[in-house]
C-alpha positions in Angstrom: -115.5 -34.9 -45.7 -114.2 -34.5 -49.3 -112.8 -31.1 -48.4 -110.9 -32.6 -45.4 -109.6 -35.4 -47.7 -108.3 -32.8 -50.2 -106.6 -30.8 -47.5 -105.0 -33.9 -46.0 -103.9 -35.1 -49.4 -102.2 -31.8 -50.1 -100.6 -31.8 -46.7 -99.2 -35.3 -47.2 -98.0 -34.4 -50.7 -96.3 -31.3 -49.3 -94.5 -33.5 -46.8 -93.2 -35.6 -49.6 -94.1 -38.8 -47.7 -95.5 -42.1 -48.9 -98.5 -42.3 -46.6 -98.2 -45.8 -45.3 -97.2 -45.8 -41.7 -99.2 -43.4 -39.6 -100.1 -44.2 -36.1 -103.9 -44.0 -35.7 -104.9 -40.8 -33.8 -108.7 -40.9 -34.4 -109.1 -44.3 -32.7 -112.7 -45.0 -31.5 -113.8 -41.4 -32.1 -115.7 -42.2 -35.3 -117.3 -45.3 -36.8 -114.6 -47.8 -37.7 -115.9 -48.4 -41.2 -116.2 -44.7 -41.9 -112.6 -44.1 -40.6 -111.2 -46.9 -42.7 -112.9 -45.6 -45.8 -111.6 -42.2 -45.1 -108.0 -43.5 -44.7 -108.4 -45.6 -47.8 -109.2 -42.5 -49.8 -106.1 -40.9 -48.6 -104.0 -43.9 -49.3 -103.1 -44.3 -45.6 -102.4 -47.6 -43.9 -103.1 -47.5 -40.2 -100.7 -49.6 -38.2 -101.2 -49.1 -34.4 -103.3 -47.5 -31.8 -102.3 -46.4 -28.3 -105.2 -47.2 -25.8 -105.6 -46.5 -22.1 -104.6 -49.5 -19.9 -107.7 -49.0 -17.8 -109.8 -49.6 -20.9 -108.0 -52.8 -21.7 -108.4 -54.1 -18.2 -112.2 -53.5 -18.3 -115.0 -55.4 -20.0 -114.8 -52.9 -22.9 -111.6 -54.5 -24.2 -113.4 -56.6 -26.8 -115.0 -53.4 -28.2 -111.5 -52.0 -28.6 -110.2 -55.2 -30.3 -113.2 -55.3 -32.7 -112.6 -51.6 -33.6 -108.9 -52.2 -34.2 -109.7 -55.3 -36.3 -112.1 -53.4 -38.5 -109.5 -50.7 -39.1 -107.0 -53.4 -40.2 -104.5 -52.6 -37.4 -101.7 -55.0 -36.5 -100.8 -53.5 -33.1 -102.5 -52.1 -30.0 -100.2 -50.4 -27.5 -100.6 -49.3 -23.9 -98.7 -49.2 -20.6 -99.7 -49.8 -16.9 -99.3 -47.1 -14.3 -96.1 -48.4 -12.7 -96.3 -45.7 -10.0 -98.8 -48.0 -8.3 -96.3 -50.8 -8.2 -94.5 -51.1 -4.8 -93.1 -54.6 -4.6 -92.1 -57.5 -6.7 -95.4 -59.4 -6.2 -97.4 -56.4 -7.5 -95.1 -56.1 -10.5 -95.5 -59.7 -11.4 -99.3 -59.4 -11.1 -99.2 -56.5 -13.5 -97.2 -58.6 -15.9 -99.8 -61.3 -15.7 -102.5 -58.7 -16.6 -100.4 -57.6 -19.6 -100.1 -61.3 -20.7 -103.8 -61.7 -20.3 -104.6 -58.6 -22.5 -102.1 -59.8 -25.2 -103.6 -63.3 -25.2 -107.2 -62.0 -25.4 -106.5 -60.0 -28.5 -104.7 -62.8 -30.4 -108.0 -64.1 -31.8 -108.4 -60.7 -33.5 -105.1 -61.0 -35.3 -103.6 -58.2 -33.1 -100.4 -58.0 -31.2 -100.2 -56.2 -27.8 -97.2 -53.9 -27.1 -96.0 -52.2 -23.9 -94.9 -48.6 -24.3 -92.6 -46.8 -21.8 -91.9 -43.5 -20.3 -89.0 -42.7 -18.0 -90.6 -43.9 -14.8 -90.5 -47.6 -15.8 -86.7 -47.3 -15.7 -86.4 -44.9 -12.7 -88.6 -46.9 -10.4 -86.7 -49.9 -9.1 -87.5 -53.0 -7.0 -84.5 -54.3 -5.1 -82.3 -52.4 -7.5 -83.9 -53.7 -10.7 -85.9 -51.3 -12.9 -89.6 -52.2 -13.1 -89.3 -52.2 -16.8 -86.8 -55.1 -16.7 -89.1 -57.1 -14.4 -92.1 -56.5 -16.7 -90.1 -57.6 -19.7 -88.9 -60.7 -18.0 -92.4 -61.7 -16.8 -94.3 -61.1 -20.0 -94.7 -63.8 -22.6 -93.1 -63.0 -26.0 -95.9 -65.0 -27.6 -98.4 -62.4 -26.5 -96.5 -59.2 -25.7 -94.0 -57.1 -27.5 -92.3 -53.9 -26.4 -92.5 -50.4 -28.0 -89.4 -48.6 -26.7 -89.5 -44.8 -26.6 -85.9 -43.7 -27.1 -86.4 -40.2 -25.6 -87.7 -41.5 -22.3 -85.1 -44.2 -22.1 -82.4 -41.6 -22.6 -84.2 -39.3 -20.1 -84.0 -42.0 -17.5 -80.2 -42.3 -18.0 -80.2 -45.4 -20.1 -78.8 -46.2 -23.5 -81.6 -46.8 -26.0 -79.4 -48.9 -28.1 -78.6 -51.3 -25.3 -82.3 -51.5 -24.3 -83.4 -52.3 -27.9 -80.6 -54.9 -28.3 -81.9 -56.7 -25.2 -85.4 -56.7 -26.8 -84.3 -58.3 -30.1 -87.3 -59.8 -31.9 -89.6 -58.3 -29.2 -89.9 -54.7 -30.4 -91.8 -54.1 -33.7 -92.5 -50.5 -33.1 -90.1 -47.8 -31.8 -90.8 -44.2 -30.9 -88.2 -41.7 -32.2 -88.0 -38.3 -30.6 -85.0 -36.1 -29.8 -83.7 -34.3 -26.7 -82.2 -30.8 -27.0 -79.6 -31.4 -24.2 -79.0 -33.3 -21.0 -79.6 -30.3 -18.8 -83.0 -29.0 -20.0 -84.1 -32.3 -21.4 -86.4 -30.4 -23.7 -87.9 -31.8 -26.9 -86.3 -30.8 -30.2 -86.7 -31.6 -33.8 -85.3 -35.0 -34.9 -81.6 -34.9 -35.5 -81.1 -31.6 -33.7 -80.4 -33.0 -30.2 -78.1 -35.3 -28.4 -79.5 -38.7 -29.2 -77.5 -40.7 -31.8 -80.3 -41.8 -34.1 -77.9 -43.4 -36.6 -76.8 -45.8 -33.9 -80.4 -46.3 -32.8 -81.7 -47.1 -36.2 -78.8 -49.4 -36.9 -79.7 -51.4 -33.8 -83.4 -51.3 -34.6 -82.7 -52.7 -38.1 -80.9 -55.7 -36.6 -83.5 -56.2 -33.8 -86.7 -56.8 -35.8 -88.2 -53.3 -35.7 -90.8 -52.9 -38.5 -92.1 -49.4 -37.9 -90.6 -46.1 -36.7 -93.1 -43.6 -35.1 -91.6 -40.1 -35.0 -92.9 -37.8 -32.3 -92.3 -34.3 -31.1 -94.3 -33.4 -28.0 -93.4 -29.7 -28.2 -92.1 -28.7 -31.7 -90.0 -25.6 -32.0 -91.7 -24.7 -35.3 -95.0 -25.1 -37.0 -96.1 -28.7 -36.4 -96.4 -29.5 -40.1 -93.0 -28.1 -40.7 -91.6 -30.1 -37.8 -93.1 -33.3 -39.3 -91.5 -32.5 -42.7 -88.2 -31.7 -41.0 -88.2 -35.0 -39.2 -89.1 -36.9 -42.4 -86.4 -35.2 -44.4 -83.8 -35.9 -41.7 -84.9 -39.6 -41.5 -84.7 -40.0 -45.3 -81.4 -38.2 -45.8 -79.5 -39.1 -42.7 -80.8 -42.5 -41.5 
């Protein structure tokens, strides 16, 4: 374990980052107290965890909440499979489930967020994106939104307009770039077609607290890709 800590510490130092806002990627795979101690030694502050919606619908949800609480998380994020939604009634029922999950984790001091991919915008009911219906029918007291700017752009929507409409309801935002509108491939942050200066400006006025940078398919070594993104974020945004 000490060797792993030394390696990670060196990696973080090489990135030149202040290790405060990493999304938890080891969630539930090790004992919560052990993981928290490990992160404490690295000086890392875990913020959020992305959990399968099926788990949160099940009787295992309280185990997840307890684990997140022990880690000191503020946010748990998920998304329903909207491909299974075929009409307005079904969509509203899913929103009710989301509200229920959010309300049930409140006693643990956690906030529940809904993530998105492109399908939430592409799938429509009577001309209205499923995403908009879910937003309208979820309770801001229990549910926030975690917009993913790449997938919003992929679906043909303006991330800035979506985030503006979610003002004070989106605390976390996923930032990742698109190489071009034709291939829609992933690319290092700042090297593609998404206007991140505009996105961050809107985020700052909409209540966003944390930015989570992603690159599903980096074009360089993954550590170098992370450093590239951090440098871009610090220098340009």
